[in-house]
C-alpha positions as CSV (number, residue, x, y, z in Angstrom):
1,X,-0.5,-0.3,0.2
2,X,1.7,3.2,-1.4
3,X,1.9,5.7,1.5
4,X,1.3,9.2,-1.0
5,X,-1.5,11.2,-0.1
6,X,-3.4,12.8,-2.7
7,X,-5.6,14.7,0.2
8,X,-2.3,16.7,0.9
9,X,-2.2,18.6,-2.2
10,X,-4.1,20.9,-3.9
11,X,-4.9,19.8,-7.8
12,X,-2.6,22.0,-8.9
13,X,0.4,21.2,-6.6
14,X,-1.3,17.3,-7.2
15,X,0.5,17.1,-10.8
16,X,3.8,18.6,-9.8
17,X,3.9,15.7,-7.1
18,X,2.8,13.4,-9.1
19,X,4.3,13.3,-12.3
20,X,7.8,10.9,-11.5
21,X,5.1,8.2,-10.7
22,X,4.9,6.1,-13.7
23,X,3.7,3.1,-12.1
24,X,-0.8,2.3,-13.0
25,X,-0.2,-0.1,-9.9
26,X,1.0,3.0,-7.2
27,X,-1.0,5.4,-9.7
28,X,-4.5,3.1,-8.6
29,X,-3.6,2.8,-5.1
30,X,-3.3,7.1,-5.0
31,X,-6.8,6.8,-7.0
32,X,-8.5,4.9,-4.6
33,X,-7.2,6.9,-1.6
34,X,-8.3,10.1,-3.3
35,X,-12.2,7.9,-3.6
36,X,-12.0,7.4,0.4
37,X,-10.6,10.0,0.9
38,X,-11.3,13.9,-0.6
39,X,-13.2,12.7,-4.0
40,X,-12.2,15.8,-5.6
41,X,-13.2,15.2,-9.8
42,X,-10.3,17.7,-11.0
43,X,-7.9,15.4,-8.9
44,X,-9.8,12.2,-10.0
45,X,-9.6,13.1,-13.7
46,X,-5.4,14.2,-12.9
47,X,-4.9,10.3,-12.3
48,X,-6.8,8.6,-13.8
49,X,-5.2,10.3,-17.3
50,X,-1.5,9.2,-15.6
51,X,-3.4,6.1,-15.0
52,X,-4.0,6.2,-18.8
53,X,-1.1,7.4,-20.0
54,X,1.1,4.2,-18.3
55,X,-1.5,1.6,-19.2
56,X,0.7,-1.5,-21.2
57,X,-1.7,-0.9,-24.3
58,X,-3.3,2.3,-25.7
59,X,-5.7,0.3,-27.4
60,X,-9.0,1.3,-26.6
61,X,-10.4,-1.3,-24.7
62,X,-12.4,-4.7,-26.3
63,X,-16.5,-3.9,-25.2
64,X,-18.0,-7.0,-26.5
65,X,-15.0,-9.1,-25.0
66,X,-15.2,-7.5,-21.5
67,X,-16.9,-10.7,-19.3
68,X,-19.1,-8.3,-16.5
69,X,-20.3,-10.7,-14.9
70,X,-16.9,-12.3,-13.9
71,X,-15.5,-8.9,-13.2
72,X,-15.2,-7.1,-9.4
73,X,-16.6,-3.0,-9.3
74,X,-13.2,-1.8,-9.4
75,X,-11.5,-4.1,-12.3
76,X,-15.0,-2.8,-13.5
77,X,-14.0,0.5,-13.1
78,X,-10.8,0.3,-14.8
79,X,-11.2,-1.0,-17.9
80,X,-14.4,2.2,-18.4
81,X,-11.1,4.2,-18.4
82,X,-10.5,3.3,-21.6
83,X,-14.1,3.8,-23.3
84,X,-14.9,6.6,-24.4
85,X,-17.7,5.9,-26.9
86,X,-21.5,6.6,-24.7
87,X,-23.2,3.8,-27.1
88,X,-20.2,1.7,-25.6
89,X,-21.4,2.8,-21.8
90,X,-24.5,1.8,-22.9
91,X,-24.3,-1.6,-23.6
92,X,-22.3,-2.5,-21.1
93,X,-25.2,-1.2,-19.0
94,X,-27.2,-3.3,-20.4
95,X,-25.5,-6.1,-19.7
96,X,-24.7,-5.6,-16.6
97,X,-28.7,-5.0,-16.0
98,X,-29.3,-8.2,-17.5
99,X,-26.4,-10.1,-15.1
100,X,-25.9,-10.2,-11.5
101,X,-27.4,-6.2,-11.4
102,X,-24.9,-4.4,-9.2
103,X,-25.5,-0.7,-8.2
104,X,-21.7,0.1,-8.2
105,X,-21.5,-1.6,-11.2
106,X,-24.4,0.3,-12.9
107,X,-23.2,4.2,-10.2
108,X,-19.1,3.1,-12.8
109,X,-20.9,3.4,-16.0
110,X,-22.7,6.3,-15.4
111,X,-20.6,8.0,-14.3
112,X,-18.3,7.3,-16.5
113,X,-21.0,7.8,-19.2
114,X,-22.0,11.5,-17.6
115,X,-18.1,12.6,-17.9
116,X,-18.1,12.3,-21.6
117,X,-21.3,14.3,-21.5
118,X,-20.1,16.3,-19.6
119,X,-17.3,17.2,-21.4
120,X,-18.6,17.7,-24.6
121,X,-21.3,19.5,-23.3
122,X,-18.3,21.5,-21.7
123,X,-16.9,22.1,-25.4
124,X,-20.1,22.7,-26.7
125,X,-21.4,25.5,-24.8
126,X,-17.4,27.4,-24.3
127,X,-17.6,26.9,-28.8
128,X,-21.2,29.2,-28.3
129,X,-19.2,31.5,-25.8
130,X,-16.0,32.3,-28.6
131,X,-18.6,33.2,-31.3
132,X,-19.3,36.7,-32.0
133,X,-23.2,38.0,-31.4
134,X,-23.1,38.0,-35.8
135,X,-22.3,34.5,-35.9
136,X,-24.5,33.5,-33.2
137,X,-27.3,34.6,-34.7
138,X,-26.6,34.8,-38.8
139,X,-30.7,35.2,-39.2
140,X,-30.4,39.0,-37.6
141,X,-29.1,41.7,-39.9
142,X,-26.7,43.6,-37.1
143,X,-27.8,42.4,-33.7
144,X,-25.8,44.6,-31.9
145,X,-25.9,47.6,-34.0
146,X,-27.4,49.5,-31.8
147,X,-25.0,49.5,-28.7
148,X,-21.4,50.9,-28.7
149,X,-18.5,48.8,-27.2
150,X,-20.9,46.1,-26.7
151,X,-18.3,43.3,-27.6
152,X,-16.6,42.0,-23.9
153,X,-13.0,42.6,-24.1
154,X,-10.7,40.3,-23.3
155,X,-7.8,41.5,-21.1
156,X,-9.2,44.7,-20.5
157,X,-8.1,47.1,-18.2
158,X,-9.7,48.2,-15.0
159,X,-9.7,50.3,-11.8
160,X,-11.6,52.6,-9.6
161,X,-14.6,52.4,-8.3
162,X,-17.4,54.7,-9.5
163,X,-20.4,55.7,-7.4
164,X,-23.7,57.9,-9.1
165,X,-24.2,60.2,-7.2
166,X,-27.9,61.6,-7.3
167,X,-29.6,64.9,-7.0
168,X,-33.7,65.4,-6.1
169,X,-34.8,69.0,-5.9
170,X,-31.6,70.1,-6.1
171,X,-29.6,68.9,-3.7
172,X,-27.6,65.8,-3.2
173,X,-29.6,62.8,-1.6
174,X,-28.2,61.1,1.5
175,X,-27.6,57.1,-0.2
176,X,-25.8,59.0,-2.2
177,X,-23.2,60.7,0.6
178,X,-23.4,57.2,2.2
179,X,-22.1,55.2,-1.0
180,X,-19.2,57.7,-1.2
181,X,-17.8,56.8,2.4
182,X,-18.4,53.2,1.6
183,X,-16.6,53.4,-1.2
184,X,-13.7,55.1,0.0
185,X,-13.3,52.7,3.2
186,X,-12.9,49.4,0.5
187,X,-10.6,51.5,-1.4
188,X,-8.5,52.3,1.3
189,X,-8.5,48.7,2.3
190,X,-8.0,47.5,-1.2
191,X,-5.4,49.7,-2.0
192,X,-3.5,48.6,1.3
193,X,-4.0,44.2,0.4
194,X,-2.9,45.0,-3.0
195,X,-0.8,47.5,-3.0
196,X,-2.7,49.7,-5.4
197,X,-3.1,53.7,-5.6
198,X,-7.0,52.8,-7.0
199,X,-9.7,56.1,-6.6
200,X,-13.1,56.7,-5.6
201,X,-14.0,57.9,-8.9
202,X,-17.6,60.0,-8.2
203,X,-20.2,60.9,-10.8
204,X,-22.5,64.2,-11.1
205,X,-24.7,64.5,-13.7
206,X,-27.7,67.2,-13.6
207,X,-28.4,70.8,-14.6
208,X,-27.1,72.3,-11.8
209,X,-24.7,70.4,-10.4
210,X,-21.1,71.8,-10.3
211,X,-22.2,73.2,-6.2
212,X,-22.0,69.7,-5.0
213,X,-18.1,68.8,-6.6
214,X,-17.3,70.0,-2.9
215,X,-19.4,68.0,-1.0
216,X,-18.9,64.5,-2.5
217,X,-15.0,65.4,-2.6
218,X,-15.5,65.8,1.5
219,X,-17.6,62.6,1.4
220,X,-14.6,60.6,-0.1
221,X,-14.4,60.8,-3.8
222,X,-10.8,61.4,-5.3
223,X,-12.7,62.4,-8.8
224,X,-15.2,63.7,-9.7
225,X,-17.1,63.4,-13.7
226,X,-19.5,66.0,-14.3
227,X,-21.6,67.2,-16.5
228,X,-24.3,69.7,-16.7
229,X,-26.7,70.8,-18.7
230,X,-30.0,72.7,-18.5
231,X,-32.2,69.3,-20.0
232,X,-31.0,67.4,-17.6
233,X,-32.8,69.1,-14.6
234,X,-35.2,66.1,-14.5
235,X,-34.0,62.6,-15.1
236,X,-34.6,60.9,-18.0
237,X,-33.3,57.6,-19.5
238,X,-32.1,57.8,-22.3
239,X,-29.8,61.3,-22.0
240,X,-28.6,59.8,-17.9
241,X,-27.8,56.4,-19.3
242,X,-25.8,57.6,-22.9
243,X,-23.7,60.0,-20.4
244,X,-23.5,58.0,-17.7
245,X,-21.9,54.6,-20.5
246,X,-19.7,57.8,-21.7
247,X,-18.6,58.7,-18.8
248,X,-17.3,55.3,-18.0
249,X,-15.9,54.0,-21.1
250,X,-14.4,57.5,-22.6
251,X,-11.3,56.6,-21.8
252,X,-10.8,53.0,-23.0
253,X,-7.3,52.2,-24.1
254,X,-8.0,48.9,-25.5
255,X,-7.4,48.3,-29.4
256,X,-10.5,48.4,-30.8
257,X,-11.6,51.3,-28.8
258,X,-12.0,53.8,-31.3
259,X,-14.7,52.1,-33.4
260,X,-16.5,51.5,-30.3
261,X,-16.9,55.4,-29.8
262,X,-13.5,55.1,-26.9
263,X,-11.2,57.7,-26.5
264,X,-8.4,59.1,-25.4
265,X,-8.6,61.1,-21.6
266,X,-6.3,62.8,-19.6
267,X,-6.8,61.8,-16.0
268,X,-7.9,58.2,-16.7
269,X,-5.5,55.5,-18.5
270,X,-8.3,52.1,-18.4
271,X,-11.2,50.3,-19.7
272,X,-13.6,50.2,-17.9
273,X,-14.5,50.8,-13.9
274,X,-13.3,48.3,-11.9
275,X,-16.5,48.9,-9.6
276,X,-19.9,50.9,-9.6
277,X,-22.7,51.4,-7.5
278,X,-26.1,53.5,-7.7
279,X,-28.4,54.2,-5.1
280,X,-31.5,51.8,-5.1
281,X,-33.8,54.4,-5.2
282,X,-36.7,55.2,-8.2
283,X,-34.2,56.3,-10.6
284,X,-31.2,54.8,-9.4
285,X,-32.4,51.6,-10.3
286,X,-34.0,52.5,-13.8
287,X,-30.2,54.2,-14.5
288,X,-27.9,51.4,-12.8
289,X,-30.4,48.7,-15.2
290,X,-30.0,50.3,-18.3
291,X,-25.9,51.4,-18.0
292,X,-24.4,48.0,-16.6
293,X,-26.9,46.6,-19.7
294,X,-24.8,49.2,-22.4
295,X,-21.4,49.1,-20.1
296,X,-21.9,45.0,-21.6
297,X,-22.0,43.9,-17.5
298,X,-24.5,42.3,-15.0
299,X,-25.6,44.0,-11.8
300,X,-26.9,43.2,-8.2
301,X,-29.9,44.6,-6.9
302,X,-30.7,46.4,-3.9
303,X,-27.6,45.5,-1.7
304,X,-27.4,45.8,1.8
305,X,-23.3,44.7,2.0
306,X,-20.2,45.1,-0.1
307,X,-16.4,43.9,0.6
308,X,-13.6,42.9,-1.2
309,X,-12.1,39.4,-1.3
310,X,-11.0,36.6,-3.2
311,X,-13.6,33.3,-3.9
312,X,-13.2,30.0,-4.8
313,X,-15.1,29.2,-7.7
314,X,-15.4,25.5,-9.2
315,X,-18.5,26.5,-11.6
316,X,-16.7,25.2,-14.9
317,X,-18.6,28.5,-17.2
318,X,-15.9,30.4,-15.0
319,X,-12.7,28.1,-15.0
320,X,-13.0,26.1,-18.2
321,X,-12.8,23.2,-16.9
322,X,-15.1,20.8,-15.4
323,X,-14.4,19.5,-12.3
324,X,-11.1,22.3,-11.1
325,X,-11.4,24.8,-9.2
326,X,-9.8,28.2,-9.9
327,X,-9.7,31.2,-7.8
328,X,-10.9,34.8,-8.9
329,X,-9.5,37.9,-6.9
330,X,-10.5,41.2,-6.7
331,X,-14.1,39.9,-6.3
332,X,-17.1,42.9,-5.2
333,X,-19.1,41.2,-2.8
334,X,-22.3,42.2,-3.0
335,X,-25.2,41.1,-0.5
336,X,-29.0,42.3,-0.9
337,X,-31.7,40.6,1.1
338,X,-34.2,37.7,-0.2
339,X,-37.6,35.9,0.4
340,X,-38.2,39.2,1.9
341,X,-35.6,40.1,4.1
342,X,-35.7,36.1,6.0
343,X,-32.5,35.2,4.2
344,X,-29.5,37.4,2.6
345,X,-27.6,36.4,-1.0
346,X,-24.2,37.5,-2.3
347,X,-24.5,37.8,-5.5
348,X,-20.3,37.8,-7.4
349,X,-19.6,39.3,-11.1
350,X,-16.8,36.9,-12.6
351,X,-15.0,36.3,-15.3
352,X,-15.8,33.6,-18.2
353,X,-12.2,31.7,-19.9
354,X,-12.9,34.5,-22.4
355,X,-15.6,37.1,-21.8
356,X,-14.9,39.7,-18.4
357,X,-17.8,41.5,-16.9
358,X,-16.5,44.7,-15.3
359,X,-17.4,47.1,-14.2
360,X,-19.0,44.2,-11.5
361,X,-21.9,46.4,-10.6
362,X,-24.4,47.2,-7.3
363,X,-27.2,49.1,-6.5
364,X,-27.3,49.7,-2.8
365,X,-30.4,50.6,0.0
366,X,-30.6,53.4,1.2
367,X,-29.7,53.3,4.5
368,X,-27.4,50.7,4.6
369,X,-24.4,53.4,5.6
370,X,-23.2,55.8,7.9
371,X,-22.9,58.8,6.5
372,X,-19.2,59.3,7.1
373,X,-17.8,62.2,8.4
374,X,-17.1,65.7,5.6
375,X,-13.3,65.9,5.6
376,X,-13.2,69.6,4.7
377,X,-9.2,68.8,4.0
378,X,-9.3,66.6,1.2
379,X,-8.8,67.6,-2.6
380,X,-9.4,65.5,-5.6
381,X,-9.8,66.2,-9.0
382,X,-12.4,67.7,-11.1
383,X,-13.2,66.2,-15.0
384,X,-15.6,68.4,-16.8
385,X,-18.0,66.0,-19.3
386,X,-17.8,67.9,-22.6
387,X,-19.0,64.9,-25.7
388,X,-21.7,65.5,-26.9
389,X,-25.1,65.4,-26.5
390,X,-27.2,64.2,-29.4
391,X,-31.1,66.4,-29.4
392,X,-32.4,62.9,-30.2
393,X,-32.3,61.8,-26.4
394,X,-33.9,64.3,-25.0
395,X,-37.6,63.7,-27.6
396,X,-39.7,63.3,-24.5
397,X,-39.7,66.4,-22.3
398,X,-42.1,66.8,-19.4
399,X,-44.5,70.3,-19.9
400,X,-46.6,70.1,-16.5
401,X,-46.7,68.5,-13.4
402,X,-48.3,68.2,-9.9
403,X,-45.6,68.0,-6.7
404,X,-47.0,65.1,-4.8
405,X,-47.0,65.1,-1.0
406,X,-42.9,63.7,0.3
407,X,-44.4,62.4,3.5
408,X,-42.2,61.0,5.9
409,X,-38.5,60.2,4.8
410,X,-37.5,57.7,8.2
411,X,-34.2,57.0,6.5
412,X,-31.4,59.0,8.4
413,X,-32.6,59.5,11.6
414,X,-30.4,57.5,14.5
415,X,-33.7,56.3,16.3
416,X,-36.5,54.6,15.0
417,X,-39.2,54.2,17.7
418,X,-41.8,51.6,16.2
419,X,-45.5,50.3,16.3
420,X,-47.3,47.5,15.5
421,X,-51.2,46.2,16.5
422,X,-50.0,45.9,20.2
423,X,-51.4,49.5,20.7
424,X,-55.2,47.9,20.4
425,X,-56.7,48.1,24.2
426,X,-56.1,52.5,23.4
427,X,-54.7,53.3,20.0
428,X,-54.1,56.7,21.1
429,X,-52.9,56.7,24.3
430,X,-50.1,54.0,22.7
431,X,-49.4,56.8,19.8
432,X,-49.0,58.7,22.7
433,X,-47.6,56.8,24.6
434,X,-44.4,56.0,21.6
435,X,-44.1,59.6,21.4
436,X,-43.3,60.5,24.6
437,X,-40.5,58.2,24.5
438,X,-39.6,59.0,20.5
439,X,-39.5,62.7,22.2
440,X,-36.1,62.1,24.7
441,X,-33.8,61.4,22.1
442,X,-32.3,64.3,19.6
443,X,-32.8,62.4,16.3
444,X,-35.7,60.2,16.3
445,X,-38.5,59.4,14.5
446,X,-41.7,56.9,14.8
447,X,-42.8,54.2,12.5
448,X,-45.5,51.7,12.1
449,X,-45.7,48.5,10.8
450,X,-48.6,47.6,8.2
451,X,-50.6,46.1,10.8
452,X,-51.6,49.5,11.8
453,X,-52.3,51.3,8.7
454,X,-54.3,48.7,7.1
455,X,-56.0,48.0,11.1
456,X,-59.1,49.2,11.6
457,X,-57.9,51.4,14.6
458,X,-59.7,54.3,15.6
459,X,-58.0,57.4,16.8
460,X,-58.2,60.6,17.8
461,X,-57.1,63.7,15.9
462,X,-53.5,65.0,17.3
463,X,-52.2,61.4,16.6
464,X,-53.7,60.2,13.5
465,X,-50.8,61.6,11.7
466,X,-48.6,59.0,13.3
467,X,-50.7,56.3,12.1
468,X,-50.1,56.9,8.0
469,X,-48.4,54.7,5.1
470,X,-46.0,57.2,4.8
471,X,-43.9,56.4,8.0
472,X,-44.7,52.3,7.1
473,X,-41.4,49.8,7.3
474,X,-41.4,46.6,5.9
475,X,-41.3,45.2,2.5
476,X,-44.0,47.6,1.0
477,X,-43.2,50.5,3.2
478,X,-38.7,52.3,4.0
479,X,-36.6,50.6,5.1
480,X,-34.4,51.5,7.9
481,X,-30.8,51.4,9.8
482,X,-30.9,54.0,12.8
483,X,-28.7,53.1,15.9
484,X,-31.5,52.0,18.1
485,X,-34.7,51.0,16.5
486,X,-36.9,49.9,19.1
487,X,-40.1,48.5,18.5
488,X,-43.3,48.7,20.6
489,X,-45.5,46.1,20.1
490,X,-44.8,44.5,17.3
491,X,-45.0,40.0,16.4
492,X,-42.3,40.4,13.9
493,X,-43.5,39.3,10.5
494,X,-40.7,38.7,7.7
495,X,-42.3,41.7,5.9
496,X,-41.7,44.0,8.6
497,X,-38.2,42.0,9.3
498,X,-37.0,43.5,5.8
499,X,-37.7,46.8,6.7
500,X,-35.6,46.6,9.9
501,X,-32.8,44.4,10.4
502,X,-29.5,46.7,9.6
503,X,-30.5,48.8,12.7
504,X,-27.2,48.9,14.8
505,X,-29.4,47.6,18.5
506,X,-33.4,46.6,17.8
507,X,-35.3,46.6,20.8
508,X,-38.4,44.7,21.3
509,X,-42.0,45.4,23.7
510,X,-44.0,42.3,23.2
511,X,-46.6,40.4,25.7
512,X,-45.7,37.4,23.8
513,X,-42.5,35.5,25.3
514,X,-41.9,33.4,22.0
515,X,-42.7,36.4,19.2
516,X,-40.9,35.7,15.9
517,X,-39.3,39.4,16.7
518,X,-37.7,38.1,19.5
519,X,-35.3,36.1,17.1
520,X,-33.2,38.9,15.5
521,X,-34.2,41.4,18.5
522,X,-30.6,42.5,20.9
523,X,-33.0,42.7,23.6
524,X,-36.6,41.8,24.0
525,X,-38.6,43.4,27.5
526,X,-41.5,40.5,28.1
527,X,-44.5,43.4,29.1
528,X,-47.6,45.4,28.0
529,X,-46.6,48.5,26.2
530,X,-49.1,50.2,27.6
531,X,-46.3,49.5,31.2
532,X,-42.9,49.3,30.0
533,X,-43.0,52.3,27.5
534,X,-43.2,55.1,30.6
535,X,-40.8,53.3,32.9
536,X,-38.1,53.9,29.0
537,X,-39.5,57.2,29.6
538,X,-38.6,58.3,33.3
539,X,-35.6,56.2,32.7
540,X,-34.1,58.7,30.2
541,X,-35.6,61.3,31.7
542,X,-33.6,59.8,35.0
543,X,-30.5,58.5,33.8
544,X,-31.2,54.7,35.2
545,X,-33.0,52.0,34.2
546,X,-34.1,48.6,36.0
547,X,-36.5,45.9,34.7
548,X,-36.1,42.7,33.4
549,X,-34.8,42.4,30.2
550,X,-34.0,38.8,28.0
551,X,-31.4,38.8,25.5
552,X,-31.6,37.2,22.6
553,X,-30.4,34.4,24.4
554,X,-33.4,34.4,26.4
555,X,-31.2,34.5,30.4
556,X,-32.8,37.3,32.1
557,X,-31.1,40.4,33.2
558,X,-32.0,43.2,35.6
559,X,-30.9,46.7,36.3
560,X,-30.0,47.6,32.8
561,X,-28.7,51.6,32.8
């Protein structure tokens, strides 16, 4: 028995380790050790190819001459390695089924069959990927005629993280500031990890946006690319998409850039941004999808978490080789809530063997990150975008509009006090208690659940304003992430959870010790909100509080300050 253990080696190390082993018997032992151990498809293929190379005969196995009934499963497995025709394997499978009908042998035959078919399918997929759009769609005269720079670059040059900074009513929206702060932190860490000097690039598009240049630099941008035009006062799909994409690929140095709309720009020397962030607002969602499609890349929408690191992938569409793993570096991991916030997914935008996907793009849920402190001493480069704007882009114009009541914006506040159906015993008094507690904080607002909005509660006029739909938090309402979230009389349905789960600290008050909100609260107070809220209010006034609190682990804690 050989002492060689294939599990001691990564697949990339295994090849060199066995390159001097030519004894087929020893290689067979190594193969069986791999099967008993990690059973890696790539390692198995590597060892089997070595066995095949040093087998006594290079002639194909005589399928008709195989006597399956007299062979052990191991002997059948060895014989199968020289059989490359699916029809021959089908014949062997029929013979086994009509003979001993051993499950172990049938599994070996089917595994060999799937391996051959998988290789053929992968080759076909790669061949399709390598074809141009015209070759894939010969029935269309110009399948990519309307897109400039559409063909994915190969070995392209990508740098920097771009942030589209949205403005509304002439003001820079808070989520733009949040994204700049997050981008600054990400790229500072990125530059340290990879010994680079890549930048945060802010993008401002509108009719009077130059006034925000200093703010975007103070919030973290190294470069600000600005485009102003009176026709851009209101967001429109066509011009905003064309302008953003022209900015993004304007300095393309790829060999085909001239025929695809690229041009040289002194401030940058790359084909497209490495990463790009958009706000997950109404306009930001529209622009992000259109721009990323035009730039021939992907988009992770409505994200609440971002980080950059390496990732090991085994998908053959990404690695180019079935059964092998490949490490991709500098990957932007984009975390987003799924299933109404009950679960989270992390989205990756990773290159194929013959195609690169850049920029790696995400839209960010407002309130996901803190607004950073401004640094008025920061300096940055200001770039004016001067490419011509086509009149055809502005064929749609707004001739008249009504200003809608924007309601209450709950995002950006340090404290949210929210209430649900637990106020049912005395609705008006319940809202009064919630407001009294919220008033103890310097920066707070009041939120409600959908149950309050759709319920049949009767409220006196002086508190009715705090029960309206514009204060609703959850899947069909606002998404908030305050430093402190106090949930009074809220059961914790997943639809509400998605609206407040990113809060730093969650305190829940409920008479039901098994309420679902307990599972994702930092502190749970089992009690009647009509009794607990006055105690909390008084405690804030006095600076002390004594009550029975249950942590998320269920332990009782008292005399909390």
